[in-house]
SEKEDREN-891422 format. One record per residue (C-alpha): residue number from 1; z, y, x. Coordinates in pm, 1 decimal, padded with zeros to 6 digits, m for minus. Each point is the difference from the previous one (the first is absolute). Layout:
REM SEKEDREN-891422
+-----+----------+----------+----------+
|  nr |       up |    north |     east |
+-----+----------+----------+----------+
| NUM |        Z |        Y |        X |
...
+-----+----------+----------+----------+
REM end
This chain:
REM SEKEDREN-891422
+-----+----------+----------+----------+
|  nr |       up |    north |     east |
+-----+----------+----------+----------+
|   1 | m19751.4 |  17896.3 |  22167.0 |
|   2 | m00318.8 |  00044.5 | m00222.2 |
|   3 |  00069.7 |  00125.3 | m00418.0 |
|   4 | m00070.3 | m00426.2 | m00063.0 |
|   5 |  00246.9 | m00174.4 |  00215.0 |
|   6 |  00228.5 |  00267.0 | m00151.7 |
|   7 | m00071.6 | m00142.1 | m00355.9 |
|   8 | m00060.3 | m00344.3 |  00071.1 |
|   9 |  00447.7 |  00063.7 |  00120.2 |
|  10 |  00058.6 |  00194.6 | m00327.2 |
|  11 | m00075.5 | m00342.8 | m00156.6 |
|  12 |  00164.8 | m00178.0 |  00141.2 |
|  13 |  00376.1 |  00194.4 | m00080.3 |
|  14 | m00110.9 | m00142.6 | m00424.8 |
|  15 |  00175.7 | m00339.4 | m00129.2 |
|  16 | m00186.5 |  00059.7 | m00291.1 |
|  17 | m00367.7 |  00100.5 | m00029.4 |
|  18 | m00070.9 |  00343.9 |  00167.5 |
|  19 | m00053.7 |  00318.7 | m00215.8 |
|  20 | m00390.6 | m00001.1 | m00119.5 |
|  21 |  00056.1 |  00420.0 |  00156.7 |
|  22 |  00017.1 | m00128.8 |  00358.7 |
|  23 | m00263.5 | m00305.0 | m00057.6 |
|  24 | m00213.6 |  00238.3 | m00141.1 |
|  25 | m00115.9 |  00197.1 |  00271.5 |
|  26 | m00310.9 | m00187.4 |  00123.8 |
|  27 | m00109.4 | m00320.8 | m00005.1 |
|  28 |  00139.2 | m00092.8 |  00295.6 |
|  29 |  00363.0 |  00105.2 | m00118.2 |
|  30 | m00024.8 | m00253.2 | m00299.5 |
|  31 | m00163.1 | m00298.2 |  00211.8 |
|  32 |  00371.6 |  00107.8 |  00206.0 |
|  33 |  00136.8 | m00055.6 | m00311.5 |
|  34 | m00184.9 | m00272.8 | m00155.9 |
|  35 |  00152.8 | m00183.4 |  00356.2 |
|  36 |  00395.3 |  00074.0 | m00158.8 |
|  37 |  00178.2 | m00286.5 | m00106.9 |
|  38 | m00062.8 |  00118.2 | m00356.2 |
|  39 | m00306.4 |  00097.4 |  00007.7 |
|  40 | m00189.5 |  00348.6 | m00176.3 |
|  41 | m00075.2 | m00009.3 | m00330.6 |
|  42 | m00001.0 | m00393.8 | m00027.1 |
|  43 | m00226.2 | m00013.5 |  00323.0 |
|  44 |  00138.8 | m00141.3 |  00315.5 |
|  45 | m00157.2 | m00062.0 |  00323.1 |
|  46 |  00088.6 | m00376.7 |  00091.0 |
|  47 | m00073.5 | m00247.8 |  00348.0 |
|  48 |  00025.0 | m00353.3 | m00064.4 |
|  49 | m00262.0 | m00283.0 |  00090.3 |
|  50 | m00336.7 |  00175.8 | m00040.1 |
|  51 |  00149.7 |  00371.9 |  00138.7 |
|  52 |  00028.9 |  00293.4 | m00150.9 |
|  53 | m00068.4 |  00053.8 | m00302.1 |
|  54 |  00083.2 |  00225.7 | m00345.9 |
|  55 |  00185.4 | m00206.2 | m00292.9 |
|  56 | m00007.2 |  00192.1 | m00354.8 |
|  57 |  00222.9 | m00116.4 | m00221.4 |
|  58 | m00025.8 |  00035.2 | m00409.6 |
|  59 |  00039.8 | m00126.0 | m00303.1 |
|  60 | m00274.5 | m00061.3 | m00268.3 |
|  61 | m00004.1 |  00269.7 | m00244.0 |
|  62 |  00061.9 |  00291.0 |  00272.8 |
|  63 | m00315.7 |  00187.1 | m00029.8 |
|  64 |  00128.0 |  00277.8 |  00193.3 |
|  65 |  00107.3 | m00205.6 |  00275.5 |
|  66 | m00341.7 | m00182.2 |  00023.9 |
|  67 | m00182.0 |  00374.2 |  00032.7 |
|  68 |  00215.6 |  00082.5 |  00236.1 |
|  69 | m00126.4 | m00295.7 |  00224.5 |
|  70 | m00341.4 |  00018.8 | m00117.2 |
|  71 |  00025.9 |  00363.0 |  00162.0 |
|  72 |  00187.9 | m00073.6 |  00282.3 |
|  73 | m00122.4 | m00347.9 |  00133.7 |
|  74 | m00362.8 |  00107.7 | m00004.6 |
|  75 |  00082.2 |  00330.1 |  00264.8 |
|  76 |  00187.1 | m00206.6 |  00180.7 |
|  77 | m00178.2 | m00271.7 |  00136.6 |
|  78 |  00173.5 | m00064.0 |  00338.8 |
|  79 |  00158.8 | m00336.2 | m00142.7 |
|  80 | m00084.1 | m00225.5 | m00250.5 |
|  81 |  00171.8 |  00013.4 | m00340.4 |
|  82 |  00214.8 | m00264.1 | m00171.4 |
|  83 |  00111.1 |  00072.0 | m00370.1 |
|  84 |  00268.8 | m00182.0 | m00125.1 |
|  85 | m00000.1 |  00060.5 | m00417.1 |
|  86 |  00275.0 | m00168.1 | m00197.5 |
|  87 | m00156.9 | m00173.0 | m00342.7 |
|  88 |  00309.5 | m00069.4 | m00276.0 |
|  89 | m00038.6 | m00153.7 | m00312.9 |
|  90 | m00323.1 | m00109.8 | m00176.5 |
|  91 | m00010.1 |  00379.4 | m00086.0 |
|  92 | m00101.2 |  00107.8 |  00305.1 |
|  93 | m00333.8 | m00197.6 | m00017.2 |
|  94 | m00158.2 |  00303.6 | m00127.9 |
|  95 |  00091.0 |  00188.8 |  00264.5 |
|  96 | m00191.3 | m00276.4 |  00260.5 |
|  97 | m00437.6 |  00201.6 | m00069.1 |
|  98 |  00205.6 |  00310.6 |  00142.5 |
|  99 |  00066.2 | m00182.6 |  00367.0 |
| 100 | m00315.9 | m00156.1 |  00016.3 |
| 101 | m00184.2 |  00288.1 | m00081.5 |
| 102 |  00189.5 |  00193.8 |  00262.6 |
| 103 | m00074.2 | m00297.9 |  00229.7 |
| 104 | m00362.5 |  00037.4 | m00038.7 |
| 105 |  00054.7 |  00371.7 |  00034.3 |
| 106 |  00135.7 | m00100.0 |  00362.9 |
| 107 | m00292.6 | m00235.3 |  00069.3 |
| 108 | m00253.3 |  00250.0 | m00075.6 |
| 109 |  00156.5 |  00268.3 |  00208.6 |
| 110 |  00060.2 | m00268.6 |  00250.1 |
| 111 |  00332.5 | m00003.5 |  00031.0 |
| 112 |  00155.9 | m00290.7 |  00162.7 |
| 113 |  00283.4 | m00136.9 | m00220.8 |
| 114 |  00142.3 | m00275.7 | m00167.8 |
| 115 |  00276.7 | m00099.5 | m00261.2 |
| 116 |  00358.3 | m00164.2 |  00005.8 |
| 117 | m00009.0 | m00076.6 | m00387.1 |
| 118 |  00361.9 | m00046.2 | m00133.8 |
| 119 | m00038.5 | m00155.2 | m00335.7 |
| 120 |  00363.7 | m00083.9 | m00230.9 |
| 121 |  00021.3 | m00142.3 | m00334.8 |
| 122 | m00409.9 | m00093.0 | m00106.1 |
| 123 | m00154.1 | m00330.6 | m00143.1 |
| 124 | m00302.5 | m00012.0 |  00190.9 |
| 125 | m00174.3 |  00132.3 |  00417.3 |
| 126 | m00316.2 | m00020.6 | m00203.6 |
| 127 | m00024.3 |  00384.4 | m00094.8 |
| 128 |  00120.2 |  00085.1 |  00357.6 |
| 129 | m00366.7 | m00203.2 |  00154.1 |
| 130 | m00136.0 |  00319.5 |  00136.8 |
| 131 |  00322.8 |  00141.2 |  00173.8 |
| 132 |  00124.4 | m00349.5 |  00133.2 |
| 133 | m00386.5 |  00028.3 |  00159.1 |
| 134 |  00111.7 |  00244.3 |  00224.9 |
| 135 |  00360.2 | m00028.2 |  00034.6 |
| 136 |  00156.9 | m00139.5 |  00334.4 |
| 137 |  00366.1 | m00064.4 | m00212.6 |
| 138 |  00122.2 | m00105.4 | m00333.5 |
| 139 |  00312.6 | m00082.7 | m00133.9 |
| 140 |  00098.4 | m00140.6 | m00371.3 |
| 141 |  00355.6 |  00082.7 | m00116.6 |
| 142 |  00124.6 | m00136.5 | m00303.2 |
| 143 | m00427.6 | m00115.5 | m00131.2 |
| 144 | m00038.3 | m00300.2 | m00208.1 |
| 145 | m00290.1 | m00134.5 |  00099.1 |
| 146 | m00177.5 | m00295.2 | m00053.6 |
| 147 | m00262.8 | m00038.6 |  00326.5 |
| 148 | m00058.4 |  00209.0 |  00341.5 |
| 149 | m00343.7 | m00025.3 | m00064.6 |
| 150 | m00084.1 |  00360.6 |  00037.2 |
| 151 |  00186.7 | m00005.3 |  00376.3 |
| 152 | m00256.6 | m00316.0 |  00134.1 |
| 153 | m00297.5 |  00105.1 |  00249.6 |
| 154 |  00181.3 |  00299.3 |  00087.0 |
| 155 | m00120.7 |  00157.3 |  00342.7 |
| 156 |  00217.9 |  00268.7 |  00049.0 |
| 157 |  00378.2 | m00182.0 | m00165.8 |
| 158 |  00194.9 |  00048.8 |  00308.0 |
| 159 |  00333.5 | m00016.2 | m00224.0 |
| 160 |  00126.8 | m00184.2 | m00332.5 |
| 161 |  00385.1 |  00050.2 | m00115.8 |
| 162 |  00080.1 | m00186.3 | m00315.9 |
| 163 |  00339.9 |  00125.6 | m00117.9 |
| 164 |  00148.7 | m00184.2 | m00396.9 |
| 165 | m00376.1 | m00108.3 | m00117.0 |
| 166 |  00029.1 | m00231.4 | m00270.7 |
| 167 | m00292.6 | m00274.2 | m00099.3 |
| 168 | m00118.5 | m00345.1 |  00191.7 |
| 169 | m00247.0 |  00149.1 |  00262.9 |
| 170 | m00157.7 | m00096.4 |  00291.6 |
| 171 | m00036.7 |  00081.0 |  00335.4 |
| 172 | m00270.9 | m00091.0 |  00047.7 |
| 173 | m00241.9 |  00341.7 | m00008.2 |
| 174 |  00224.8 |  00129.1 |  00287.1 |
| 175 | m00169.6 | m00261.8 |  00198.2 |
| 176 | m00351.8 |  00175.9 |  00011.8 |
| 177 |  00146.9 |  00319.6 |  00139.9 |
| 178 | m00087.2 | m00083.7 |  00314.7 |
| 179 |  00174.5 |  00343.8 |  00118.6 |
| 180 |  00336.2 | m00077.4 | m00127.3 |
| 181 |  00311.7 |  00071.0 |  00261.8 |
| 182 |  00282.5 | m00007.2 | m00262.0 |
| 183 |  00023.0 | m00157.1 | m00364.8 |
| 184 |  00364.2 |  00038.0 | m00127.4 |
| 185 |  00114.1 | m00191.1 | m00294.0 |
| 186 |  00332.7 |  00080.1 | m00170.4 |
| 187 |  00182.9 | m00122.6 | m00318.9 |
| 188 | m00317.5 | m00162.9 | m00156.8 |
| 189 |  00111.9 | m00309.8 | m00114.1 |
| 190 | m00351.5 | m00137.6 | m00122.1 |
| 191 | m00195.3 |  00091.2 |  00304.2 |
| 192 | m00153.1 | m00323.9 |  00084.4 |
| 193 | m00224.8 | m00120.5 |  00339.1 |
| 194 |  00175.8 |  00221.8 |  00236.3 |
| 195 | m00176.1 | m00297.4 |  00243.6 |
| 196 | m00304.5 |  00228.2 | m00056.4 |
| 197 |  00111.0 |  00183.0 |  00232.7 |
| 198 | m00050.5 | m00213.5 |  00312.7 |
| 199 | m00406.5 |  00116.5 |  00017.9 |
| 200 |  00102.1 |  00350.9 |  00043.4 |
| 201 | m00028.3 |  00023.3 |  00421.7 |
| 202 |  00158.3 |  00360.8 |  00018.2 |
| 203 |  00281.1 |  00001.2 | m00220.6 |
| 204 |  00299.2 |  00153.0 |  00209.7 |
| 205 |  00250.8 |  00009.7 | m00236.9 |
| 206 |  00110.9 | m00189.1 | m00319.1 |
| 207 |  00270.0 |  00040.0 | m00240.9 |
| 208 |  00061.1 | m00310.4 | m00211.1 |
| 209 |  00323.9 |  00114.8 | m00150.9 |
| 210 |  00194.0 | m00144.5 | m00307.6 |
| 211 | m00372.7 | m00192.3 | m00106.7 |
| 212 |  00136.5 | m00355.2 |  00022.2 |
| 213 | m00184.1 | m00160.3 |  00280.3 |
| 214 |  00094.0 | m00308.3 |  00069.2 |
| 215 | m00136.9 | m00062.7 |  00349.3 |
| 216 | m00224.6 |  00305.5 |  00303.9 |
| 217 | m00237.0 | m00312.4 |  00104.5 |
| 218 | m00294.7 |  00244.6 | m00081.5 |
| 219 |  00095.9 |  00283.7 |  00240.6 |
| 220 | m00089.2 | m00212.1 |  00313.4 |
| 221 | m00380.0 |  00088.6 |  00037.8 |
| 222 |  00156.2 |  00380.6 | m00043.4 |
| 223 | m00044.8 |  00044.5 |  00423.7 |
| 224 |  00070.8 |  00344.8 | m00065.2 |
| 225 |  00315.1 |  00024.8 | m00241.8 |
| 226 |  00281.1 |  00196.9 |  00183.0 |
| 227 |  00213.7 |  00026.9 | m00331.4 |
| 228 |  00093.5 | m00218.1 | m00229.7 |
| 229 |  00271.8 |  00026.0 | m00250.5 |
| 230 |  00103.9 | m00242.6 | m00294.8 |
| 231 |  00296.8 |  00146.4 | m00086.9 |
| 232 |  00153.7 | m00164.9 | m00275.4 |
| 233 | m00235.8 | m00293.5 | m00014.1 |
| 234 |  00275.9 | m00244.7 | m00172.4 |
| 235 | m00202.2 | m00304.9 |  00001.6 |
| 236 | m00169.4 |  00070.5 |  00336.3 |
| 237 |  00203.1 | m00282.2 |  00287.4 |
| 238 | m00191.7 |  00044.2 |  00297.7 |
| 239 | m00183.2 |  00272.2 |  00213.0 |
| 240 | m00253.5 | m00307.6 |  00143.5 |
| 241 | m00347.8 |  00203.8 |  00003.5 |
| 242 |  00166.1 |  00303.1 |  00214.0 |
| 243 |  00036.6 | m00239.6 |  00299.1 |
| 244 | m00177.2 |  00130.3 |  00248.8 |
| 245 | m00194.3 |  00315.4 | m00114.9 |
| 246 |  00028.6 |  00158.4 |  00312.0 |
| 247 | m00002.8 |  00408.4 | m00150.4 |
| 248 |  00267.0 | m00038.8 | m00304.0 |
| 249 |  00278.2 |  00208.5 |  00118.1 |
| 250 |  00157.4 |  00031.0 | m00300.8 |
| 251 |  00147.9 | m00220.5 | m00242.9 |
| 252 |  00233.7 |  00031.9 | m00286.3 |
| 253 |  00115.1 | m00329.5 | m00159.9 |
| 254 |  00318.9 |  00162.2 | m00150.9 |
| 255 |  00077.9 | m00178.3 | m00346.4 |
| 256 | m00193.9 | m00292.7 |  00071.6 |
| 257 |  00041.7 | m00336.6 | m00057.6 |
| 258 | m00099.7 | m00115.5 |  00341.3 |
| 259 |  00201.9 | m00223.4 |  00223.8 |
| 260 | m00127.0 | m00007.4 |  00364.2 |
| 261 | m00177.1 |  00309.5 |  00178.4 |
| 262 | m00141.7 | m00268.1 |  00326.1 |
| 263 | m00316.5 |  00060.1 | m00137.1 |
| 264 |  00031.4 |  00327.8 |  00184.5 |
| 265 |  00008.6 | m00142.6 |  00318.8 |
| 266 | m00354.4 |  00110.2 |  00111.2 |
| 267 |  00009.5 |  00377.5 | m00198.6 |
| 268 |  00032.1 |  00166.6 |  00380.6 |
| 269 | m00022.1 |  00340.0 | m00122.3 |
| 270 |  00291.8 | m00031.7 | m00268.4 |
| 271 |  00155.2 |  00326.1 |  00036.6 |
| 272 |  00214.7 | m00058.7 | m00336.4 |
| 273 |  00092.0 | m00240.6 | m00240.6 |
| 274 |  00238.5 |  00036.1 | m00323.7 |
| 275 |  00188.3 | m00353.7 | m00101.9 |
| 276 |  00244.0 |  00189.3 | m00214.1 |
| 277 |  00164.3 | m00127.3 | m00319.4 |
| 278 | m00182.9 | m00343.3 |  00070.5 |
| 279 |  00246.7 | m00279.0 | m00091.3 |
| 280 | m00167.9 | m00321.7 |  00093.4 |
| 281 | m00073.1 |  00107.5 |  00378.9 |
| 282 |  00252.1 | m00156.5 |  00180.7 |
| 283 | m00169.5 |  00090.9 |  00407.8 |
| 284 | m00170.6 |  00236.7 |  00213.8 |
| 285 | m00104.4 | m00202.4 |  00217.6 |
| 286 | m00371.0 |  00044.1 |  00111.8 |
| 287 |  00040.1 |  00337.4 |  00099.6 |
| 288 |  00078.1 | m00014.2 |  00355.9 |
| 289 | m00328.3 |  00022.6 |  00202.5 |
| 290 | m00091.4 |  00321.5 | m00241.0 |
| 291 |  00046.1 |  00314.3 |  00253.2 |
| 292 | m00124.5 |  00265.3 | m00204.8 |
| 293 |  00258.2 | m00058.5 | m00288.6 |
| 294 |  00237.1 |  00338.3 | m00051.3 |
| 295 |  00109.6 | m00085.3 | m00303.1 |
| 296 |  00138.3 | m00292.2 | m00242.4 |
| 297 |  00226.0 |  00027.2 | m00330.0 |
| 298 |  00142.1 | m00260.8 | m00080.1 |
| 299 |  00314.4 |  00113.7 | m00246.5 |
| 300 |  00094.7 | m00198.6 | m00304.9 |
| 301 | m00171.5 | m00279.5 |  00166.9 |
| 302 |  00202.1 | m00356.3 |  00031.6 |
| 303 | m00107.4 | m00038.9 |  00349.0 |
| 304 |  00196.4 | m00285.4 |  00203.3 |
| 305 | m00246.8 | m00028.6 |  00367.9 |
| 306 | m00074.7 |  00336.2 |  00131.6 |
| 307 | m00377.3 |  00066.4 |  00221.7 |
| 308 |  00093.6 | m00264.6 |  00309.1 |
+-----+----------+----------+----------+
REM end
């Protein structure tokens, strides 16, 4: 067994991030450390839908992390880089130019990179316009917004998550992002125009949780959908719109107002259905023909008729 193989096995012994002394033996040892679940110096080599990539985590004001990122990724180019950076509060807006400069320098060095920006407690996305153009993911948490226009027409954007955001803004700008595969909106009660999502032909995952929606009919054209979560949608009484979605594997409609699930009959790939705590649901009729269905969660629902 080679020396490097020994190091690779040693890394697996540690539940937390491997010690720097071990990772610092050479560049290959550091890479093994980055493949560990906890990573090294906030760096992980991970595998996803797009293959292997180096993921770097940082807070917007952490200049030390920025310098480490710049030094390391310029020297290790085997994988594209995703920089996950968190901006928290309006005071963090002053940090944006630092990360814009980093991106410019990485571009000059021909280092392939994208951002995943996590934005918390701000009132506008306009200051992030430059970073957003090079982002494949955006998380908005407890922001007070009037528009998502800054997210419009972003060709690299693949994932958008909104959580507990205030403001009567619409989702219309997202319909102009052709490569979006995942949209999550949770407990953002004033959001309007969720029906704009029907234009996203590559959309695979949708979460509309606690958002006051009354229909999912607009999802009928999203033929690539694999999972739908409408948990805690009390005003939603029907899943019409999901019928016939051939790729749909997971539906979570728990704590919703749905009255029937017969419209899921044509969802032949369905594997998991959660209708727990659906007080208006009295029947599971319509599931018998779904040969791939593995699990149905229906606790605390007032069922009178089980699946036929």
